[in-house]
Every structure is written in structure tokens, then in C-alpha cells.
Backbone bond lengths (Angstrom), bond angles and torsions (degrees), N, CA, C in turn:
res aa  C-N    CA-C-N  psi(-1)  N-CA   C-N-CA  omega(-1)  CA-C   N-CA-C  phi
1 M - - - 1.468 - - 1.506 109.06 -
2 P 1.342 119.56 130.61 1.463 121.28 178.59 1.503 112.17 -57.16
3 L 1.353 116.81 147.59 1.441 121.07 -178.08 1.539 112.53 -63.95
4 Q 1.363 116.76 -29.79 1.461 119.16 179.69 1.520 111.52 -62.38
5 I 1.376 115.05 -40.23 1.462 119.30 -178.99 1.521 109.99 -69.29
6 I 1.373 116.06 -41.24 1.455 119.95 177.31 1.522 110.69 -59.04
7 A 1.333 115.26 -42.69 1.467 120.29 179.63 1.514 112.60 -60.08
8 R 1.349 115.69 -44.29 1.454 119.04 -178.09 1.544 110.69 -66.96
9 R 1.357 115.96 -36.95 1.480 118.27 -176.09 1.514 112.80 -79.62
10 L 1.320 116.68 -37.10 1.453 119.67 -172.31 1.525 112.69 -101.82
11 G 1.319 117.66 -20.96 1.449 119.39 -174.80 1.523 110.73 90.17
12 L 1.322 117.30 162.38 1.454 122.63 -173.16 1.522 111.59 -62.60
13 T 1.351 118.90 -43.94 1.459 121.77 -176.80 1.539 110.61 -61.59
14 A 1.315 115.92 -44.88 1.458 119.34 179.00 1.498 111.73 -64.12
15 L 1.352 115.90 -37.83 1.465 120.45 178.99 1.527 110.68 -62.27
16 I 1.321 115.91 -41.51 1.464 119.42 178.08 1.524 110.92 -59.72
17 L 1.337 114.95 -42.15 1.474 119.54 179.20 1.526 110.62 -63.32
18 V 1.359 116.37 -40.99 1.460 120.05 178.59 1.519 110.90 -60.78
19 L 1.336 115.62 -44.44 1.468 120.86 179.79 1.497 111.50 -63.57
20 L 1.311 117.11 -40.58 1.492 120.66 -179.58 1.522 109.70 -64.05
21 V 1.357 117.18 -44.39 1.447 120.71 -179.87 1.533 110.27 -63.74
22 T 1.349 116.62 -43.87 1.468 120.90 -179.66 1.522 110.96 -61.47
23 T 1.355 115.49 -45.24 1.462 120.43 -179.80 1.529 110.82 -62.97
24 A 1.319 116.95 -42.78 1.484 120.47 179.52 1.512 110.68 -61.56
25 A 1.369 115.50 -42.34 1.454 118.59 -178.69 1.520 110.81 -65.15
26 A 1.370 116.79 -38.45 1.455 120.01 -178.38 1.524 111.61 -65.30
27 G 1.350 117.10 -33.73 1.448 120.27 -179.64 1.498 113.86 -96.87
28 E 1.311 116.84 13.92 1.467 121.45 -175.05 1.524 110.13 -69.04
29 P 1.350 118.98 133.85 1.452 119.51 178.40 1.521 111.90 -66.43
30 L 1.334 115.22 144.23 1.452 122.77 -179.48 1.519 112.11 54.64
31 A 1.347 116.11 41.47 1.477 120.76 -175.78 1.532 112.24 -64.75
32 S 1.334 117.63 -21.01 1.470 120.67 -178.98 1.517 113.21 -93.85
33 W 1.334 116.44 8.52 1.455 121.47 -179.72 1.538 110.16 -105.42
34 N 1.311 115.47 146.06 1.456 122.46 174.77 1.538 111.53 -95.38
35 Q 1.303 115.58 156.84 1.472 120.91 170.33 1.547 107.88 -75.26
36 P 1.338 117.81 154.86 1.459 127.01 4.50 1.538 114.71 -90.01
37 L 1.349 116.66 -8.20 1.462 118.40 -175.12 1.527 110.90 -65.44
38 R 1.326 115.80 -35.68 1.480 118.15 176.92 1.506 112.27 -54.14
39 G 1.346 115.79 -47.60 1.465 120.55 -179.30 1.519 111.89 -63.18
40 K 1.318 116.05 -39.08 1.474 119.48 -178.51 1.528 110.68 -65.70
41 I 1.330 117.82 -41.99 1.451 121.11 179.37 1.523 110.34 -65.35
42 L 1.355 115.31 -46.27 1.473 118.90 179.53 1.507 111.20 -59.67
43 D 1.328 116.90 -41.38 1.462 120.75 179.44 1.521 111.10 -64.47
44 F 1.310 116.47 -42.07 1.466 120.47 179.05 1.522 110.52 -61.23
45 A 1.332 117.74 -49.71 1.461 121.84 -177.19 1.538 111.52 -64.70
46 T 1.323 115.69 -39.96 1.463 119.73 -179.19 1.516 111.75 -67.42
47 Q 1.327 117.19 -43.90 1.459 120.69 178.97 1.557 111.19 -66.00
48 A 1.320 116.02 -40.17 1.461 120.10 -179.04 1.510 111.78 -60.38
49 A 1.326 117.46 -30.78 1.479 121.62 -176.93 1.530 113.22 -94.83
50 N 1.334 117.71 -3.96 1.471 121.56 -175.31 1.512 110.58 -102.39
51 P 1.345 119.37 110.76 1.474 121.27 -179.57 1.538 114.46 -59.19
52 A 1.334 115.53 -22.46 1.472 118.67 -179.15 1.525 112.81 -87.17
53 S 1.347 116.23 -4.48 1.454 119.77 -176.04 1.523 111.16 -90.77
54 P 1.333 117.83 146.42 1.467 119.82 175.94 1.536 112.45 -66.24
55 G 1.335 116.62 -17.53 1.458 120.64 177.34 1.495 114.31 -95.89
56 F 1.339 117.20 16.21 1.464 122.07 -177.22 1.514 110.78 -62.45
57 V 1.328 115.86 138.20 1.461 122.87 175.29 1.529 107.35 -122.69
58 P 1.350 119.11 117.64 1.454 120.34 178.90 1.527 111.97 -52.26
59 A 1.323 116.77 146.48 1.479 121.69 -173.94 1.515 115.12 -51.74
60 P 1.333 119.78 -44.81 1.482 118.40 -179.61 1.524 113.52 -61.73
61 Q 1.332 116.50 -25.97 1.463 120.65 -178.55 1.534 113.92 -97.33
62 R 1.338 114.33 0.87 1.471 120.19 -179.75 1.532 108.85 -83.05
63 V 1.343 114.68 75.68 1.470 121.83 -173.75 1.525 109.51 -115.99
64 A 1.332 115.79 135.94 1.463 121.83 176.21 1.521 109.62 -124.61
65 A 1.323 116.65 147.20 1.458 121.10 -179.15 1.522 110.03 -133.41
66 F 1.347 115.92 133.68 1.445 121.86 -179.28 1.543 110.72 -124.66
67 D 1.293 115.83 133.13 1.452 119.83 164.04 1.534 109.17 -67.85
68 L 1.337 116.37 163.06 1.468 120.09 -179.24 1.529 112.15 -97.06
69 D 1.320 116.32 -78.41 1.471 121.29 -171.05 1.524 110.43 -66.94
70 G 1.325 115.50 123.40 1.465 121.63 -179.62 1.506 113.84 85.11
71 T 1.318 116.86 -10.11 1.476 121.38 177.51 1.507 111.35 -111.72
72 L 1.338 116.51 -49.94 1.447 120.00 177.91 1.535 111.35 -103.21
73 I 1.338 116.01 -30.45 1.466 119.96 -179.93 1.519 109.74 -133.12
74 T 1.311 116.11 163.41 1.456 120.81 178.58 1.521 110.26 -65.69
75 E 1.330 117.86 148.48 1.459 121.63 -179.37 1.549 114.29 -126.63
76 R 1.321 116.06 4.68 1.450 119.64 179.08 1.538 109.25 -116.64
77 P 1.327 120.57 141.67 1.470 126.62 2.96 1.533 114.71 -75.49
78 N 1.321 117.56 -20.51 1.479 120.73 179.56 1.514 109.98 -130.82
79 F 1.328 117.30 145.84 1.463 120.41 171.03 1.525 108.20 -70.71
80 F 1.318 116.37 157.96 1.473 120.66 -164.84 1.522 113.88 -61.21
81 V 1.334 120.06 -44.93 1.462 119.23 -176.78 1.525 111.43 -67.21
82 L 1.290 118.50 -23.36 1.474 120.69 173.93 1.539 109.06 -69.53
83 E 1.328 116.67 -37.94 1.455 119.31 175.60 1.547 110.24 -62.91
84 V 1.320 117.39 -36.23 1.451 121.24 176.06 1.504 111.14 -62.15
85 A 1.333 115.88 -45.08 1.458 120.74 179.65 1.523 111.95 -63.68
86 L 1.331 117.08 -41.04 1.462 120.51 178.22 1.520 111.15 -65.35
87 A 1.313 117.43 -38.08 1.458 121.40 177.18 1.554 110.06 -64.78
88 R 1.316 115.91 -39.04 1.468 120.93 178.62 1.531 109.78 -64.93
89 L 1.318 117.08 -45.82 1.468 120.07 179.84 1.518 111.33 -62.20
90 K 1.343 117.06 -40.73 1.432 119.71 178.20 1.537 112.58 -60.26
91 A 1.335 115.33 -32.10 1.465 120.44 -176.93 1.540 111.58 -80.55
92 I 1.329 117.96 -31.25 1.458 119.70 -171.83 1.528 115.01 -105.49
93 C 1.338 117.20 -15.36 1.472 118.29 174.40 1.539 107.56 -79.50
94 P 1.371 119.94 146.19 1.468 126.94 11.89 1.546 114.86 -92.70
95 A 1.342 117.99 -3.31 1.460 118.19 -179.67 1.526 110.44 -59.17
96 F 1.325 117.57 -38.69 1.458 121.37 178.61 1.513 111.44 -61.73
97 A 1.343 117.75 -34.20 1.452 121.62 -176.73 1.540 111.99 -67.45
98 E 1.322 116.32 -22.33 1.460 121.24 -179.01 1.519 112.57 -75.81
99 Q 1.353 116.77 -8.86 1.474 119.42 -176.76 1.542 112.27 -78.23
100 G 1.327 118.06 -17.95 1.452 118.97 179.78 1.511 111.88 166.67
101 A 1.335 115.94 172.42 1.456 121.33 -177.38 1.519 112.87 -63.52
102 Q 1.333 115.71 -40.40 1.471 119.56 -179.30 1.546 110.48 -64.36
103 E 1.319 115.56 -43.72 1.463 120.67 178.72 1.531 110.75 -62.91
104 A 1.338 116.85 -39.93 1.451 121.33 179.88 1.526 110.58 -64.37
105 E 1.322 115.96 -41.25 1.479 119.59 178.50 1.522 111.13 -62.10
106 L 1.337 116.99 -41.69 1.454 119.87 179.55 1.521 110.96 -62.38
107 C 1.338 116.41 -41.42 1.460 119.63 -179.63 1.535 110.97 -65.43
108 R 1.326 116.74 -41.10 1.468 119.07 178.62 1.526 111.09 -64.06
109 A 1.318 116.35 -42.15 1.483 120.34 -179.55 1.534 110.33 -66.11
110 A 1.313 117.08 -40.97 1.477 119.55 179.03 1.538 110.11 -66.48
111 G 1.318 115.97 -39.30 1.465 120.74 -178.78 1.530 112.84 -63.54
112 R 1.332 115.91 -38.00 1.483 118.45 -178.94 1.527 110.89 -98.21
113 Q 1.333 116.90 7.60 1.468 122.61 178.69 1.525 111.19 53.08
114 D 1.321 113.40 49.19 1.471 121.06 179.34 1.536 109.28 -82.33
115 R 1.300 116.06 87.98 1.458 120.13 -175.01 1.533 112.49 -64.84
116 R 1.331 116.76 -34.75 1.443 119.27 178.84 1.513 111.06 -61.35
117 F 1.321 118.45 -47.14 1.449 122.18 -179.88 1.543 109.38 -64.59
118 I 1.321 116.08 -44.40 1.468 120.50 -177.43 1.527 110.53 -61.27
119 R 1.325 116.31 -45.61 1.472 120.03 179.95 1.532 110.91 -63.75
120 K 1.316 115.82 -36.97 1.464 120.41 -179.19 1.525 112.40 -69.28
121 H 1.349 115.99 -25.31 1.474 120.88 -176.82 1.518 110.50 -119.01
122 L 1.323 116.77 40.55 1.470 120.29 -173.83 1.535 112.13 -59.69
123 D 1.323 117.41 -40.07 1.465 119.30 -177.76 1.517 110.31 -57.87
124 Q 1.328 116.45 -45.83 1.463 119.76 179.79 1.531 111.83 -66.91
125 V 1.354 115.85 -42.39 1.453 120.22 -178.45 1.522 110.35 -61.70
126 L 1.317 117.78 -38.24 1.459 121.78 -174.58 1.526 112.64 -88.48
127 S 1.329 117.63 -2.16 1.477 119.44 -177.64 1.524 113.86 -122.89
128 L 1.344 117.94 -51.80 1.471 120.90 -172.39 1.525 114.34 -59.17
129 P 1.354 119.59 -42.93 1.470 118.39 -178.82 1.521 114.04 -64.80
130 F 1.337 117.40 -14.69 1.459 120.45 -175.97 1.514 113.38 -108.25
131 K 1.323 116.28 2.45 1.453 119.91 -179.30 1.523 110.35 -62.40
132 G 1.348 115.55 127.14 1.471 120.66 -178.67 1.516 113.79 93.67
133 M 1.350 118.31 -10.83 1.462 120.69 177.90 1.531 109.43 -76.92
134 S 1.314 114.96 139.38 1.470 117.97 172.76 1.507 109.42 -74.24
135 F 1.315 115.09 161.70 1.473 120.42 177.37 1.530 109.67 -57.78
136 A 1.341 116.83 -41.27 1.449 120.84 -177.09 1.517 109.87 -65.05
137 Q 1.319 117.73 -42.66 1.474 120.74 179.40 1.540 110.71 -63.60
138 Y 1.303 115.22 -41.15 1.462 118.95 -178.53 1.549 110.85 -65.42
139 R 1.322 115.31 -43.84 1.472 117.71 -179.58 1.529 110.47 -64.68
140 Q 1.330 117.96 -35.59 1.459 120.98 176.83 1.523 110.97 -63.14
141 L 1.347 115.98 -41.53 1.459 120.44 178.21 1.502 110.27 -63.78
142 V 1.318 118.80 -45.55 1.456 121.75 179.61 1.534 110.49 -59.26
143 S 1.332 116.40 -45.12 1.458 121.04 179.42 1.520 111.59 -60.36
144 R 1.335 115.72 -40.48 1.468 120.00 -179.21 1.536 110.56 -65.70
145 V 1.327 117.28 -45.55 1.478 118.73 177.31 1.520 111.25 -63.91
146 W 1.324 117.43 -42.02 1.459 122.24 -179.75 1.523 111.73 -59.76
147 N 1.320 116.58 -42.30 1.467 121.24 -175.14 1.505 114.95 -90.27
148 Q 1.330 117.34 -27.43 1.466 120.00 -174.33 1.512 114.33 -116.70
149 G 1.321 117.19 -23.79 1.459 118.97 178.57 1.498 112.94 -71.25
150 L 1.337 118.96 147.44 1.441 124.05 -179.56 1.503 111.47 -101.81
151 H 1.316 115.94 132.36 1.453 120.10 174.86 1.525 108.46 -65.48
152 P 1.370 118.20 128.58 1.460 120.33 -173.24 1.523 115.41 -62.60
153 Q 1.316 117.26 -27.50 1.470 119.19 -178.54 1.528 110.92 -93.61
154 H 1.331 116.72 -47.73 1.458 118.96 -173.77 1.530 114.13 -88.21
155 Q 1.327 115.78 -9.87 1.480 120.97 177.66 1.515 112.57 51.62
156 R 1.287 115.55 49.50 1.466 123.82 174.86 1.522 106.64 -142.38
157 P 1.341 117.75 157.39 1.477 118.74 177.60 1.526 110.62 -56.77
158 F 1.328 115.59 147.89 1.445 120.26 -178.18 1.534 110.66 -57.00
159 R 1.319 117.14 -33.35 1.467 120.04 -178.96 1.537 110.89 -63.01
160 D 1.328 116.53 -20.09 1.459 120.68 -179.98 1.524 112.73 -97.68
161 T 1.349 116.45 14.43 1.455 119.08 176.18 1.532 110.75 -107.01
162 V 1.327 115.54 18.93 1.481 120.71 171.65 1.523 106.25 -77.19
163 Y 1.322 116.00 132.95 1.476 119.62 -178.89 1.530 108.92 -69.24
164 R 1.302 115.06 125.11 1.464 120.23 -177.91 1.541 112.62 -59.68
165 P 1.346 119.33 -43.61 1.460 118.41 177.88 1.536 112.93 -56.39
166 M 1.324 117.30 -35.51 1.455 120.09 -179.72 1.500 111.50 -75.53
167 R 1.316 118.24 -34.09 1.467 121.02 171.04 1.514 110.07 -55.40
168 E 1.328 115.57 -45.78 1.460 121.47 -177.71 1.533 109.78 -65.75
169 L 1.319 117.14 -37.51 1.467 119.34 -179.66 1.537 111.04 -68.31
170 V 1.315 117.06 -42.69 1.489 119.55 177.15 1.515 109.94 -61.29
171 A 1.331 117.31 -42.64 1.473 120.59 -179.80 1.522 110.82 -64.38
172 L 1.328 118.31 -41.53 1.472 121.08 178.34 1.508 110.04 -61.59
173 L 1.341 118.49 -46.63 1.462 120.69 -178.06 1.506 111.94 -61.84
174 Q 1.333 115.33 -42.06 1.465 117.46 -179.75 1.547 110.57 -67.02
175 A 1.323 117.04 -34.70 1.455 119.53 176.83 1.544 111.74 -65.76
176 K 1.333 115.52 -24.75 1.462 121.41 178.58 1.540 112.49 -93.79
177 G 1.321 116.45 11.27 1.437 119.17 175.14 1.507 116.08 85.26
178 F 1.316 118.13 16.58 1.469 122.19 177.92 1.545 109.57 -80.25
179 T 1.301 116.81 145.40 1.464 122.51 165.65 1.517 107.57 -93.19
180 V 1.318 116.19 119.33 1.468 120.62 -174.00 1.538 109.54 -102.55
181 Y 1.327 114.65 127.94 1.474 122.81 177.96 1.513 109.96 -109.42
182 L 1.320 115.15 143.52 1.457 122.40 169.88 1.504 106.86 -101.08
183 N 1.336 118.26 115.96 1.447 123.62 -172.52 1.533 107.53 -124.15
184 S 1.360 115.45 101.72 1.468 119.80 -167.20 1.506 111.96 -134.79
185 G 1.324 116.89 157.38 1.450 121.56 171.52 1.503 113.02 -76.14
186 A 1.326 117.33 -11.98 1.479 121.68 176.87 1.521 109.69 -66.80
187 D 1.324 116.49 158.28 1.458 118.22 -178.98 1.537 111.64 -67.41
188 E 1.288 114.20 146.29 1.471 120.83 -171.60 1.537 112.65 -61.98
189 L 1.317 117.41 -35.82 1.467 120.66 -179.08 1.523 111.11 -64.70
190 S 1.329 117.24 -39.09 1.459 120.15 179.25 1.510 111.00 -65.97
191 L 1.343 115.37 -36.55 1.474 120.65 178.27 1.543 110.89 -64.24
192 M 1.341 114.89 -41.08 1.469 119.61 177.99 1.530 111.53 -62.56
193 A 1.338 115.81 -32.87 1.453 119.88 -177.45 1.516 113.51 -71.68
194 I 1.334 118.10 -27.61 1.459 120.85 -173.68 1.532 113.82 -115.42
195 C 1.336 117.24 -6.30 1.468 120.11 -168.17 1.539 112.47 -64.36
196 A 1.334 117.94 -29.26 1.471 119.11 -179.68 1.523 110.72 -59.98
197 D 1.313 117.66 -35.87 1.477 121.64 179.09 1.512 111.66 -72.33
198 L 1.325 116.93 -12.05 1.466 121.45 178.74 1.522 111.07 -103.71
199 G 1.334 116.40 1.36 1.443 121.39 178.99 1.518 114.32 77.10
200 V 1.360 116.49 25.88 1.462 121.60 -177.93 1.518 109.82 -121.60
201 E 1.322 116.27 139.95 1.453 121.49 176.80 1.509 111.70 -72.50
202 P 1.360 118.84 145.84 1.470 120.20 177.03 1.516 112.99 -56.78
203 A 1.342 116.80 -32.88 1.481 119.63 179.03 1.511 111.92 -69.28
204 H 1.335 117.80 -10.14 1.459 120.50 -177.01 1.519 112.46 -112.46
205 V 1.338 117.11 29.57 1.449 121.19 174.59 1.546 109.64 -108.17
206 I 1.311 115.03 141.02 1.456 122.76 179.22 1.520 107.30 -130.13
207 G 1.340 116.20 122.59 1.450 118.92 -176.23 1.504 112.49 -151.64
208 T 1.314 115.07 -174.47 1.459 122.86 178.61 1.542 109.18 -75.92
209 R 1.314 116.04 149.04 1.475 120.27 178.78 1.533 110.33 -122.00
210 Y 1.309 115.07 140.87 1.458 121.88 176.24 1.520 110.05 -106.69
211 Q 1.315 115.56 160.71 1.442 120.76 -177.80 1.512 111.16 -60.56
212 A 1.313 116.25 136.24 1.471 120.74 -176.24 1.534 108.20 -156.04
213 E 1.324 115.28 166.08 1.456 119.91 177.21 1.528 109.55 -154.09
214 P 1.336 116.72 155.24 1.462 119.70 175.48 1.517 110.20 -83.37
215 R 1.353 116.21 144.07 1.435 122.38 176.52 1.521 108.55 -137.08
216 E 1.323 114.91 143.21 1.463 119.29 -179.60 1.519 108.59 -98.12
217 R 1.328 115.60 126.55 1.431 121.62 -179.58 1.537 109.51 -137.39
218 E 1.326 115.49 119.28 1.477 120.88 177.66 1.501 112.01 50.74
219 G 1.321 115.44 46.38 1.466 121.44 176.32 1.511 115.40 78.30
220 R 1.328 116.62 3.61 1.462 119.91 177.67 1.521 109.73 -118.79
221 V 1.332 115.24 153.43 1.437 121.96 175.95 1.519 109.39 -101.11
222 E 1.343 116.28 120.78 1.442 121.30 177.21 1.547 109.32 -110.73
223 L 1.302 114.20 142.93 1.475 118.77 174.14 1.525 106.42 -97.29
224 V 1.333 116.29 126.60 1.454 121.48 -171.04 1.498 109.82 -125.99
225 R 1.343 116.09 136.45 1.468 121.19 174.29 1.504 108.98 -72.63
226 T 1.320 116.63 130.67 1.465 120.34 -174.08 1.518 113.90 -120.30
227 G 1.311 118.42 -11.68 1.487 117.00 -176.38 1.495 111.72 -170.63
228 G 1.330 113.10 -154.96 1.465 120.48 -173.55 1.505 114.02 -86.91
229 L 1.295 112.96 -163.30 1.463 122.29 -176.96 1.512 109.91 -77.23
230 D 1.328 114.90 135.59 1.442 120.53 168.18 1.522 106.71 -94.41
231 L 1.331 117.71 113.98 1.459 120.60 -173.03 1.518 113.77 -56.09
232 K 1.329 117.11 -25.30 1.464 120.11 176.10 1.510 111.21 -62.13
233 F 1.347 117.73 -22.97 1.446 121.16 -175.68 1.528 112.25 -111.54
234 L 1.343 116.50 18.71 1.474 120.08 172.45 1.521 108.21 -77.34
235 N 1.319 117.33 115.66 1.460 121.14 -172.32 1.531 110.58 -90.59
236 L 1.311 115.85 68.93 1.448 122.31 175.97 1.516 108.24 -138.64
237 G 1.333 116.65 161.23 1.423 120.94 175.67 1.524 113.33 61.55
238 A 1.352 114.71 -132.08 1.451 119.82 -178.35 1.528 111.23 -60.92
239 N 1.318 117.59 -32.55 1.467 119.95 -178.76 1.523 112.94 -63.47
240 K 1.321 116.59 -27.91 1.478 118.83 176.77 1.526 110.95 -62.47
241 A 1.303 116.35 -40.08 1.469 120.44 178.82 1.523 110.43 -71.98
242 L 1.326 117.43 -45.19 1.450 120.82 -179.14 1.531 111.90 -62.06
243 N 1.340 115.60 -47.11 1.454 119.93 -178.46 1.527 111.35 -67.52
244 M 1.325 116.35 -31.32 1.461 120.25 175.70 1.512 110.29 -60.88
245 Y 1.311 116.54 -45.97 1.457 120.63 -177.84 1.554 110.91 -66.60
246 F 1.310 116.69 -42.26 1.461 119.22 -179.70 1.529 112.45 -68.40
247 A 1.342 117.21 -27.58 1.462 120.23 178.84 1.514 111.86 -80.54
248 A 1.342 117.05 -43.29 1.467 120.90 -173.65 1.520 112.20 -101.40
249 G 1.319 117.47 -19.10 1.467 120.92 -177.29 1.494 113.77 78.51
250 R 1.350 116.32 11.79 1.471 121.09 -178.07 1.519 109.36 -168.52
251 A 1.321 115.33 168.80 1.458 120.72 175.11 1.522 110.27 -81.04
252 P 1.315 118.64 147.55 1.472 120.89 174.29 1.531 111.36 -71.02
253 V 1.321 114.06 157.71 1.478 118.25 172.87 1.518 110.37 -101.16
254 L 1.327 116.48 -9.87 1.451 121.01 171.91 1.518 108.11 -135.43
255 A 1.310 117.85 133.29 1.470 122.13 174.79 1.502 108.58 -140.43
256 A 1.364 115.76 142.07 1.448 122.11 179.55 1.524 108.85 -132.83
257 G 1.327 115.95 133.67 1.445 122.05 179.17 1.510 112.36 -155.74
258 N 1.331 116.47 175.91 1.455 117.86 -177.22 1.531 113.65 -141.51
259 S 1.357 117.95 7.17 1.443 119.28 -178.91 1.515 110.69 -141.32
260 T 1.359 115.00 168.31 1.449 118.96 178.95 1.517 111.52 -64.74
261 G 1.346 118.44 -23.81 1.436 121.00 175.30 1.520 113.57 -64.26
262 D 1.340 116.16 -16.22 1.468 121.35 178.28 1.531 112.30 -95.08
263 S 1.339 116.96 -3.68 1.461 118.98 -166.95 1.523 114.38 -59.53
264 W 1.330 118.14 -39.47 1.471 118.51 -178.80 1.525 111.95 -72.32
265 L 1.305 117.89 -32.09 1.464 120.84 174.29 1.525 109.78 -64.61
266 L 1.349 116.06 -41.39 1.455 120.11 178.34 1.509 111.97 -67.97
267 R 1.344 116.38 -40.72 1.455 119.91 176.68 1.526 110.49 -60.27
268 M 1.331 116.42 -40.30 1.451 121.72 -177.88 1.521 110.63 -59.80
269 A 1.351 115.84 -45.38 1.457 118.44 178.49 1.527 111.13 -69.30
270 G 1.342 115.88 -39.52 1.476 119.31 -178.73 1.515 114.40 -66.67
271 A 1.351 117.67 -19.99 1.457 121.17 178.65 1.518 112.05 -97.96
272 N 1.320 116.79 2.00 1.482 119.51 179.38 1.535 109.30 -64.58
273 P 1.343 118.54 128.47 1.469 119.86 179.75 1.521 114.34 -66.00
274 L 1.340 116.10 -20.38 1.452 119.77 177.00 1.528 109.14 -77.83
275 T 1.327 116.35 166.00 1.460 121.18 174.36 1.523 109.61 -52.96
276 H 1.319 117.31 129.06 1.466 119.68 -174.26 1.530 111.04 -143.66
277 L 1.320 113.43 167.50 1.457 119.81 -178.56 1.547 107.66 -147.73
278 V 1.341 116.54 130.99 1.459 121.26 179.65 1.527 107.61 -121.19
279 L 1.347 116.38 128.17 1.460 121.98 -177.65 1.526 109.82 -119.36
280 V 1.325 115.86 127.01 1.461 122.08 177.52 1.524 107.02 -112.89
281 V 1.328 117.94 117.91 1.456 122.08 -177.37 1.537 109.42 -83.62
282 D 1.338 116.39 123.40 1.449 122.44 178.46 1.536 109.72 -106.77
283 H 1.327 116.22 120.60 1.467 121.19 -176.73 1.521 109.24 -84.79
284 D 1.305 115.39 85.14 1.458 120.43 -177.90 1.533 112.97 -120.14
285 D 1.358 115.67 18.70 1.453 120.10 -177.42 1.525 109.67 -105.20
286 P 1.338 119.96 117.67 1.459 122.25 -179.82 1.529 113.66 -61.12
287 K 1.334 117.04 -21.25 1.461 118.82 179.28 1.540 112.58 -69.13
288 E 1.340 115.25 -17.45 1.471 120.14 178.31 1.526 109.26 -110.13
289 A 1.291 117.51 -89.75 1.471 122.03 174.86 1.521 106.85 -160.51
290 V 1.312 116.80 128.28 1.475 120.25 -175.81 1.534 107.58 -93.51
291 Y 1.303 116.40 117.81 1.451 123.00 171.80 1.506 107.63 -158.90
292 T 1.330 116.11 158.14 1.468 119.11 -174.04 1.513 109.71 -132.86
293 R 1.326 114.05 157.62 1.460 121.41 174.89 1.535 107.72 -121.70
294 P 1.318 116.39 83.36 1.493 121.22 -171.86 1.528 113.26 -54.00
295 E 1.313 117.04 -40.50 1.490 118.87 -177.51 1.529 110.42 -63.77
296 L 1.327 116.02 -42.45 1.474 119.04 -179.41 1.522 111.15 -68.79
297 L 1.343 115.97 -39.98 1.475 118.68 179.64 1.535 110.29 -65.36
298 E 1.324 117.11 -37.02 1.463 120.35 177.34 1.540 110.21 -66.70
299 L 1.340 116.69 -39.28 1.465 120.25 178.10 1.549 108.74 -64.18
300 A 1.328 116.63 -41.36 1.472 120.36 178.82 1.520 109.90 -61.21
301 R 1.328 117.18 -41.20 1.480 119.73 178.22 1.513 111.25 -62.83
302 Q 1.322 116.65 -44.07 1.453 120.90 -179.30 1.507 112.30 -63.60
303 K 1.352 116.62 -38.39 1.458 121.37 -174.33 1.533 112.43 -89.73
304 G 1.303 116.27 -11.00 1.465 118.80 -177.76 1.519 113.78 78.21
305 W 1.345 116.99 24.45 1.462 120.84 178.70 1.519 109.65 -77.49
306 D 1.311 115.94 160.02 1.461 120.69 179.64 1.527 109.90 -88.48
307 V 1.321 115.71 127.30 1.457 122.34 176.29 1.528 108.25 -94.98
308 V 1.336 115.50 125.18 1.468 120.75 179.27 1.522 107.66 -92.87
309 S 1.308 117.01 108.76 1.430 122.54 175.06 1.534 107.81 -82.12
310 M 1.348 116.19 115.77 1.457 118.31 -179.26 1.522 111.58 -62.53
311 R 1.316 115.97 -31.77 1.459 120.28 -179.49 1.522 112.50 -76.90
312 R 1.326 115.63 -40.34 1.473 120.00 -173.80 1.532 113.35 -91.54
313 D 1.328 117.40 -38.07 1.466 121.76 -170.91 1.531 113.73 -94.29
314 W 1.316 117.68 -13.46 1.472 120.05 -179.01 1.520 109.69 -113.99
315 L 1.332 116.09 135.47 1.450 121.82 178.14 1.526 110.08 -77.57
316 N 1.323 118.69 -30.67 1.456 121.81 179.17 1.505 108.78 -153.73
317 L 1.323 116.58 171.38 1.438 120.76 -178.74 1.517 113.20 -98.73
318 F 1.314 116.24 -57.14 1.458 119.84 -170.52 1.543 114.46 -117.54
319 E 1.301 117.10 -25.70 1.481 121.10 -171.73 1.535 109.99 -95.74
């Protein structure tokens, strides 16, 4: 109903009240979350920031950690850094294919969108096309795909496939004095390139690292990718917990993830003696992609962690 009609029917004072209520609702924290989980998260964050509360968490220990793919952003049909690799292959093939048999195979698989082959050879797909690229060049590529590339299913830029409820959660935690970390199996450079859009500082990203070395060129030192994955720096499983501790110096009091690769990070938060909250995202909404991780859901049940049903607990996905 137009505001002029409301004003005539209700009078100016009532209209002011309507506007105040509307404005408050628009700026309401966790507006895209449903009860009862919304209330539980709000209560946790409020208590953690209140020195008079029994659930108070001192500021240095008020740390939260989020997985990326499937937790903060969509991960189907491909997780984001794989989309970056496919975009890179599209740009450099067929010249890249002339470098060797392995490179030629990657180009053929990318050309026919052979997901089975690509998934089977992920290490090569995520490393070979970037060999010789400087860190700066790689981050520019990631930013370009993030901002200009279209998600194949949702037909929107990848930057617009961040789940709105999770954006709201990160914003709430930061407003309550939490230090928010992005802790992902994706490579650390790609996380640095997109983290600002997720509300996270580059210094607070934790990811996988690939072989690299410094090189001096024209009086400058460039960091250049030189090879594949060093398994010691694969940020999944136990490494997620270890790298979390080395980055923050402590365990988080809130952790969110959606796969078994996140399980040790989630366990770490769930075992924190301080007031804590563990969130497991369950992909049960047909508007996105329906798939389940039974082992993680069973672990959540055993540990008493909160399972976030995308269908039940979220009012919307992206808008």
C-alpha cells in the first residue's frame, strides 16, 4: 500500500510508527534465519559479548571459523577454485595442450566437461594451469572469475552465490567483537582474493598452499607458483584444526562447516571449555542442491551440535 494512503488512513503519528517498525525489521540481525535456531545464535553471540553474562567470552578468545564451499558459498556443481581452474584452461588451451600429454588430457577433459576425469585428477587441474603465474597474477584471475564469471546453475556472478544467512551471521559476530576466520580447503591465495566480499580480513584466511618460490625480476621480488600441492599444506581434516590453532593461537568458540573435511575444526570448537557453538550446514533445499553428508550428520547428533537445515532454518539463499 502506498505511504500516502497509509498516512491518510492512520494519521502522521501512526505512519511514523509504521516506518519505525519497518526500518527496525529491515535492519534486524539474522533476518534471513528462522526460529528457533535464530534465537539460539543471537543468544550465544549476545552472551559471549556481555561481561555480565555467564556465557561471556573475553575478546581475544572470541574467535569464529567458517568453511567456504558449501558453508558460505554454493559448491555445486563445482567448488569455486575448480571454476577458476576451468576458466584458466579455457583461456590457455590449446597452446597449453602442446606442453605435454598430461596438459593435453586436461584440455580435452575441460573441453568436454568431463567431471569424472577432472575430479579424479584434481591435483593436476588445480596446479598445472597456474605453473609460472605470480601470486599477483593468480589473485587477479580469481577476482575476475569471482566478479565476472557466471555460476552455471544459478546464472549469477559467483560473488552473488554467498549465502545471505551466513553473511548476516558473519556481520553479527563481528558486531559482537568476534574475530572471524575463513578456514577452507581452497588455496590460500584464492581466499585472499575474495575474502573482502565475505567480511573477512586477508590476514584471517587459512587455506591450502601450493609449491612456490620467490624470484627477482627487474629489481622486484615476485612470488611464483612452481608446482603442485604439498600434502603437508592440504588444509583438510586434522590440518584444519592444526592450522586454525597456529593462525589464531587458540581454538574457536564458533565453527561452521558442511563436510567431513571440516570435522576436526568442528570438534575443536565443540571441545572448547568456553561457551561455544558448532553449526553443521545440511544441503536439503531443492532451490540450491540436495545432497547429504551422513557421517557428519551422525557426528553432529552424537556431539549435540546444531544442524542448519537450509530448507527449514533459512528464509532465503542469496537475496
